[in-house]
Steps between C-alpha positions, in 0.01 A plus 500: 500500500414138572580312823556112497540283791474177304762361261260376270319825454818693444617257240162515320518876489844495353409226257209725377734793461747297297220371269376856447842623411549216249178584324633859465822358349710586817675309781388619841794636698460428877705649775511339844592688832518243769468647853418410866276814514511792742587696189710817491660732248753227398231263404317780320825574297499137391126526396576806303789343320284192423213726374721663241634177359197277490137474387388337831647545844437228772589564858523219741472558876577201710691466827684178426533287810775267375755779452469588874714315761355383838631809685398756229227742471237311296213566754570879544608566150304817412177465292259757370285373211282794466790727464679257262210482270454882489868548411466222225195673344675838515795349304288339221531146605261263288487204740596441861566135623433465876495137573466330849774268617254214446461604123875511434584193720195287518686214656842468650740582218719207391679696223735793553715697259851563622784696350843388622798715585356850472264418784765408739640841533388837636142472625504128433781434742285605791152419367527137406216396267394858429581495131360160448172654613551796266588301188213253573235755526639721210512184263129434613414858404689479168316186405150645604544838327751408218617864478737640241684703763523498864610795709707496824661783707876510518489541881467124505795464271576140604122411440549650138810296441344184630173532305693596179715180536181290554344645184812433301551142636144387469442675152223731609417719205480810723718819506590586873513886526687638791386840605695769710470524878259773602590682821329722755603875485760440769659204308347194677425239246122458486376162669176373627697427824589866557175530677642304781774753570482747784596864434845440658564171304386661175750781559770242575414294194606788271870395558424230238441724202750758614777255518414328183479833321838609622657173389336538155647855470841387604512222244375720211753763591775250445614433869693178508339346806535124498202272538613406849542851614173614348318233702679592825430865439134429445491284814659761716267771376189314543628336831557845628126545530407373844157356390654310205543119527675379194391185329732530203693744271590327181657606174465266200477486120153538365283313401705196571586599855844355464774600735746770403879516552521660840837684452398645169356853478130522453560701188695221336251242605229711346690509174543123518136405577295794356276521808562461874240483772559647843230366739433541857245346739463668847257485778376801680301387806297204383498614137733353245566731210692436170647753269763500222678701225561344162835630355527497129671647207361858486172507304505125435179307526496178709355186342416203720 
């Protein structure tokens, strides 16, 4: 496994790999897994998927400052480079890209990539500018690595939708591969920020997966709960947990994140749209967690 901190050195490494592949009469297939580090089993699952589908796997580790708001946790975002590199090597990563902020943004950035509409909802409503930071850094990584495929966890479902829209609109020749949410044994969605939770906050946060799982079961069993009722029930269940401070509970078509007919049943809206995202963002203490369930026709794959 090779570790790069300079853009030019990573690009030269990938160029050499592509040239060697052409000499052998092949096209080098490159998979990119973009992360902010402090890796966990969720990230490992992305790396394993990338390893099975590509000749070469690139992992990027970069805590991107322009996607954090002024009152967010940039300075205390967890970091552990040594552990990250050990996990990457264990999962068979070929190249790790760990640039400094100065390497990625050598001068104040005058250009940003912004996706309209999808970014004004859900997390975007309370984190203005967040997704502009995401799409800007992801587009830079895409241009640096030029991967065939890029892998993202479905826990950040809005991010998946936004990046997929950017790829479509800007004609990136890259396949976006959403991967399932990985959870702890108790159901809590894996997140680097889980380390912030106290024991009591962790226990309280289990209300998220439990509530979403119950809603999913209700929909698939054919219960005719309306969109409005489903949202209200989720808010009541989550709100019954004393430590929970709800940011949002939203239900929308996926991946377009368009609004549903509030008085229609979730089942009928699912038939009409093919996929529905039920997403929540809730604070426990000082830690903001997100979780979701993606409702689909049983057994159907989701394409973004």
